[in-house]
C-alpha positions in Angstrom: -4.8 18.7 -3.6 -2.1 21.0 -2.3 0.6 19.6 -4.6 -1.9 19.7 -7.5 -2.2 23.4 -6.8 1.4 24.1 -6.5 2.3 22.4 -9.6 -0.5 24.0 -11.6 0.3 27.5 -10.1 4.0 27.1 -11.0 3.3 26.4 -14.6 0.6 29.0 -14.9 2.8 31.8 -13.4 5.7 30.9 -15.6 3.5 31.0 -18.7 2.9 34.7 -17.6 6.6 35.4 -17.4 7.1 35.1 -13.7 10.0 33.5 -12.0 8.7 31.1 -9.4 10.5 29.4 -6.5 9.4 27.4 -3.5 10.6 28.1 0.0 13.2 25.7 1.3 11.7 26.1 4.8 8.1 25.5 6.0 6.1 27.2 8.7 6.3 24.0 10.9 10.0 23.7 10.2 10.3 27.2 11.7 8.1 26.2 14.6 5.4 28.6 13.4 7.4 31.4 15.0 6.5 34.7 13.2 9.9 36.3 14.0 11.8 33.3 12.6 9.6 33.2 9.5 9.9 37.0 8.9 13.7 36.7 9.1 13.7 33.9 6.5 11.4 35.7 4.1 13.4 38.8 4.2 16.5 36.9 3.4 14.7 35.3 0.4 14.0 38.7 -1.0 10.9 37.9 -3.2 9.0 40.5 -5.2 5.9 38.9 -3.9 4.9 35.8 -2.1 2.1 33.2 -1.5 1.6 32.0 2.0 -0.1 28.7 2.3 -2.3 28.0 5.4 -0.8 30.9 7.4 -1.5 31.4 11.0 -3.4 34.5 12.1 -0.2 36.0 13.6 1.8 35.3 10.4 -0.9 36.9 8.1 -1.2 39.9 10.3 2.5 40.4 9.9 2.2 39.9 6.1 -0.6 42.4 5.9 1.6 45.3 7.0 4.7 44.4 4.9 5.7 46.4 1.8 6.2 43.1 -0.1 2.8 42.0 -1.7 1.4 38.8 -0.2 -1.5 36.5 -1.2 -2.9 34.2 1.5 -3.8 30.8 0.2 -6.1 29.3 2.8 -5.2 30.1 6.5 -6.8 32.4 9.0 -7.1 35.4 6.6 -10.7 36.6 7.3 -11.0 40.3 7.7 -7.3 41.2 7.1 -6.3 43.8 4.5 -4.8 41.1 2.4 -5.4 39.4 -0.9 -6.5 36.0 -0.3 -8.1 32.9 -1.7 -9.6 29.8 -0.1 -12.5 27.6 0.2 -15.9 27.8 1.9 -16.2 24.4 3.5 -18.6 25.2 6.2 -21.7 24.1 4.1 -20.0 20.8 3.2 -19.1 20.2 6.9 -22.7 20.8 7.8 -23.9 18.4 5.2 -21.5 15.7 6.0 -22.4 16.0 9.8 -26.2 16.0 8.9 -26.0 12.9 6.8 -24.0 11.1 9.5 -26.6 12.3 12.1 -29.4 11.0 9.8 -27.7 7.6 9.8 -28.0 7.5 13.6 -24.5 8.6 14.5 -24.0 10.7 17.6 -20.4 9.9 18.6 -18.9 11.7 15.7 -15.2 12.9 16.0 -13.3 15.3 13.8 -9.5 14.7 13.7 -7.6 17.7 12.5 -4.4 19.6 13.3 -4.1 22.3 16.0 -4.0 25.2 13.7 -7.7 25.0 12.5 -8.9 24.2 16.0 -7.1 26.8 18.2 -7.5 29.4 19.6 -11.0 28.9 18.3 -12.3 26.6 15.6 -12.3 27.8 12.0 -15.7 28.2 10.3 -16.0 24.6 9.0 -15.2 23.1 12.3 -17.7 25.4 14.1 -20.3 24.4 11.5 -19.6 20.8 12.4 -20.0 21.6 16.2 -23.1 23.8 15.6 -24.8 20.9 13.8 -24.1 18.4 16.5 -25.4 20.9 19.1 -28.5 21.5 17.0 -29.3 17.7 17.3 -28.8 17.6 21.1 -25.3 16.2 21.3 -23.6 17.0 24.5 -20.6 19.2 23.5 -17.1 18.9 24.8 -13.5 17.9 23.8 -14.7 14.5 22.7 -15.9 15.7 19.2 -12.9 17.9 18.4 -9.9 16.3 20.4 -6.5 17.7 21.0 -3.5 15.5 20.2 0.2 15.7 19.6 0.9 16.1 15.9 3.2 13.2 15.4 2.6 9.7 14.0 2.8 8.4 17.6 0.4 11.2 18.8 -2.1 10.2 16.1 -1.9 6.6 17.0 -2.4 7.4 20.7 -5.5 9.4 19.8 -7.0 6.7 17.9 -6.2 4.1 20.5 -7.7 6.4 23.1 -10.9 7.0 21.1 -11.7 3.4 20.7 -11.5 2.5 24.3 -14.8 2.4 26.1 -17.5 4.0 24.1 -15.9 4.4 20.6 -16.9 6.9 18.0 -19.2 5.5 15.4 -18.0 8.1 12.8 -14.7 9.9 12.1 -14.3 13.1 9.9 -10.6 13.2 9.2 -9.0 16.5 7.9 -6.4 16.1 5.1 -5.8 13.0 2.9 -2.4 12.1 4.7 -4.1 11.9 8.0 -7.1 10.1 6.5 -4.8 7.3 5.1 -3.0 7.0 8.4 -6.3 6.7 10.4 -7.6 4.2 7.8 -4.6 2.0 8.3 -4.9 2.2 12.2 -8.4 1.2 12.0 -7.5 -1.9 9.8 -4.8 -2.9 12.4 -7.6 -2.8 15.0 -9.9 -4.8 12.9 -12.5 -2.0 12.7 -14.5 -2.5 9.6 -15.6 0.5 7.4 -18.5 1.4 7.3 -19.9 -1.6 9.2 -18.3 -0.5 12.5 -17.1 3.0 11.9 -18.0 5.5 9.1 -15.2 7.6 7.6 -15.3 11.0 5.8 -12.2 12.7 4.4 -12.2 16.6 4.2 -10.3 16.6 1.0 -9.8 14.7 -2.2 -6.7 13.0 -3.9 -6.4 10.9 -7.0 -5.4 8.0 -4.9 -8.8 7.9 -3.3 -10.2 6.8 -6.7 -8.7 3.5 -6.1 -10.4 2.9 -2.7 -13.1 0.4 -2.3 -15.5 1.2 -0.6 -15.5 4.6 -2.3 -14.5 7.4 0.2 -17.0 9.9 1.3 -15.2 13.3 0.9 -15.3 17.1 0.6 -14.6 18.0 -3.0 -13.3 21.2 -4.5 -11.4 22.2 -7.6 -7.9 23.7 -7.9 -8.4 25.5 -11.2 -10.4 28.6 -9.9 -7.9 28.9 -7.0 -4.9 29.0 -9.4 -6.7 31.4 -11.7 -7.2 33.9 -8.8 -3.6 33.7 -7.7 -2.4 34.4 -11.2 -4.7 37.4 -11.5 -3.3 38.8 -8.3 0.2 38.3 -9.5 -0.4 40.1 -12.8 -2.1 42.9 -11.0 0.8 43.2 -8.6 3.4 43.2 -11.3 1.6 46.1 -12.8 1.7 48.0 -9.4 -2.0 47.7 -8.9 -3.4 47.1 -5.4 -5.4 43.9 -5.2 -6.8 43.1 -1.8 -9.8 41.0 -2.9 -10.7 38.0 -0.7 -12.1 35.0 -2.7 -13.7 32.0 -1.4 -14.9 29.0 -3.5 -17.6 26.7 -2.4 -16.6 23.1 -1.6 -19.1 20.2 -1.8 -19.7 17.1 0.3 -19.7 13.9 -1.8 -21.1 10.8 -0.2 -19.4 7.5 -0.6 -19.3 3.9 0.6 -17.3 4.7 3.7 -20.4 6.0 5.5 -23.4 3.9 6.6 -25.8 3.3 9.5 -24.6 3.0 13.1 -23.4 -0.4 13.7 -25.6 -2.5 16.1 -23.4 -4.9 18.1 
């Protein structure tokens, strides 16, 4: 849905008379180094910028700069910085609760390092809290660390399915979900008969999947409208530091089912 937001935002801002350009560099490409990112942004010389999924260190830097900044997602809570994002915690709780109700206890969430460290973001903490409330023994198993490469993801999946494999996987981001889905096929793991799957986002490609994919759904239009409101206020020299969260919803699908009995 990120590309959906970027395209809609680009058109919406241009309709309001703004000149919009996308950075040629990414945070990952600059090794998430705040000094490198800061130098790059200063060279770009924008009148304002929107930072997507910024780390806490980067957004703290943005909050004290003279150039107005809007944080789109990222670790933005409590900063004097305009921001817009999603409240996924209730959806994570509901997804975890439904899996637990189907008999799952070995539930693993696969996500990148940024939401996990140095402490889990609210949705991941909601997932862990729901497991703990149902007596699951907590540890690194449910929220594993892994090397963020295709090889690292494959090694993670390979390791998880040795010994006592997970009976359910919650996978953050559609690209990771597709990769994990493919890896399970290669290992002859049937969904949902042997392992249940939940994706934490939605993409139009998922409409073509059978069984239907259990996922967390949210809508890009309110997010885009909020950023445009901020851009208009900023162009009029008005200070807008409002932080907005839109509620996401868990949508059950055919990729979840009862625990497989061997």
